[in-house]
C-alpha positions in Angstrom: -18.4 86.7 -35.8 -17.5 83.6 -34.1 -20.1 81.6 -31.9 -18.5 80.2 -29.2 -19.9 77.4 -27.3 -20.6 77.8 -23.3 -20.8 74.9 -21.3 -23.7 74.7 -19.1 -22.8 73.6 -15.7 -25.4 71.5 -14.2 -27.7 73.1 -11.8 -27.9 71.7 -8.4 -30.8 70.7 -6.4 -31.4 71.9 -3.0 -31.1 68.3 -2.0 -27.2 68.1 -3.3 -26.6 71.8 -1.4 -28.0 70.3 1.7 -25.5 67.3 1.8 -22.7 69.2 0.5 -23.2 71.8 3.3 -23.5 69.1 5.9 -20.3 67.9 4.8 -18.6 70.7 4.5 -20.1 72.1 8.0 -18.5 68.4 9.4 -15.4 69.1 8.0 -15.0 72.5 9.5 -16.4 71.6 12.8 -13.4 68.7 12.9 -10.8 71.5 11.8 -11.7 73.9 14.4 -11.6 71.1 17.1 -8.4 70.0 15.9 -7.2 73.7 16.2 -8.7 74.3 19.5 -7.0 71.0 21.0 -3.4 72.2 19.9 -4.5 75.6 21.4 -5.1 74.1 24.8 -2.3 71.8 24.2 0.5 74.7 23.8 -1.4 76.8 26.7 -0.5 73.7 29.1 2.9 73.8 27.8 3.4 77.4 28.1 1.9 77.0 31.7 4.4 74.3 32.6 7.2 76.1 30.9 6.4 79.4 33.1 6.3 77.0 36.4 9.5 76.0 35.5 11.3 79.1 34.6 9.8 80.5 38.1 11.2 77.7 40.1 15.0 78.1 37.9 14.9 81.9 38.6 14.3 81.3 42.6 10.8 82.8 42.7 10.0 79.2 44.5 11.4 77.8 47.3 10.3 74.1 45.8 13.0 74.4 43.9 14.8 72.4 46.5 18.5 72.0 47.4 21.2 74.3 48.4 21.6 77.0 46.4 23.3 80.4 45.9 21.6 83.7 46.8 22.4 87.3 46.2 25.4 87.4 48.0 26.9 84.6 46.9 26.0 81.3 49.4 23.2 79.5 50.9 19.5 79.2 51.1 16.8 77.2 49.7 16.0 77.0 46.3 18.2 78.9 43.3 18.7 82.5 45.1 17.7 85.5 43.2 17.7 84.0 39.6 21.0 85.4 38.7 22.5 83.3 35.4 25.8 82.2 36.0 28.2 81.0 33.4 29.8 77.5 33.2 33.5 79.0 33.9 31.8 80.4 37.2 30.8 76.8 38.4 33.9 75.6 37.5 35.9 77.9 39.1 33.9 77.5 42.4 34.2 74.0 42.3 38.0 74.3 41.9 38.1 76.6 44.8 36.0 74.5 47.2 38.5 71.4 46.3 41.4 73.5 46.6 40.5 74.8 50.4 38.9 71.6 51.8 41.9 69.4 50.3 43.8 69.6 53.5 40.9 69.1 56.2 39.7 65.8 57.3 37.5 65.0 60.3 37.9 61.9 62.0 34.1 61.2 62.5 32.3 61.2 59.3 29.2 60.2 60.8 29.0 63.1 63.1 26.4 65.9 62.1 28.6 69.0 62.8 28.1 71.9 60.2 30.2 74.9 60.5 30.4 78.3 58.1 33.7 79.9 57.5 34.2 83.2 56.1 37.5 84.7 53.8 38.6 87.1 51.6 40.1 86.2 48.9 42.7 88.5 46.9 43.1 88.5 42.7 46.5 86.9 43.6 44.6 84.1 45.3 45.9 84.9 48.8 43.0 84.3 51.6 42.5 86.9 53.9 40.2 87.5 57.2 39.8 84.0 57.7 37.3 83.6 60.3 34.2 81.4 61.7 31.1 82.8 60.3 29.0 79.9 62.3 30.6 77.6 64.9 29.8 73.7 64.8 29.3 74.0 68.4 32.3 71.8 68.5 35.6 73.8 69.3 38.1 70.7 68.0 36.2 70.8 64.8 35.9 74.2 64.1 39.7 74.6 65.0 40.8 72.0 62.6 38.8 73.8 59.8 40.2 77.2 60.4 44.2 75.7 60.4 42.9 73.8 57.2 41.4 76.9 55.0 44.6 78.7 56.5 47.1 76.6 54.8 45.0 76.2 51.6 46.4 79.8 50.6 46.8 80.5 47.9 44.1 79.1 46.3 43.2 78.9 42.3 43.1 82.7 40.6 39.6 83.9 39.6 39.3 84.7 36.1 39.2 88.7 36.0 35.5 88.7 34.8 34.1 86.3 37.7 36.4 87.7 40.8 34.3 90.1 42.1 31.7 87.4 43.0 34.6 85.4 45.0 36.0 88.4 47.0 34.3 87.3 50.0 33.0 83.7 50.4 31.7 81.7 52.9 32.2 77.7 52.8 29.8 75.0 54.8 32.3 72.5 56.3 30.5 69.0 56.9 32.2 65.7 57.7 32.0 63.4 54.4 
């Protein structure tokens, strides 16, 4: 039978255990403090994210500016929170430019606003052009209606976004 030597480990005294326990306890406390701080930071980030998302989705009128409501135009904020594609915004911009390009008002300092309503066919033809909201100035309103009528046909909308543009309203302000 072989004899194996067993290494004896030194026995720690009560004093050494206490010092070791204190160090471990301090380290553990520091780690817990770091974890709690990080949790608090994440909670603040989530809170800020939720507030920003709420503004973007239109649940708050604090979003500001002119937005697009569920019918497609007007209001404060961002409307009903419907997400539109970049293509939708590009078409909207090109449509407004095409309609407005033939219109000019001689007094850019006037504070007039008129809203025109119209229908757009799949081929870009405008119809049903009417004043949805008068500016109170007949000459101003008539100049807008003439310019909109002359703008037909407008650029054709891509088929997948056309339903959003079948019937539109556009505000006209002298600029």
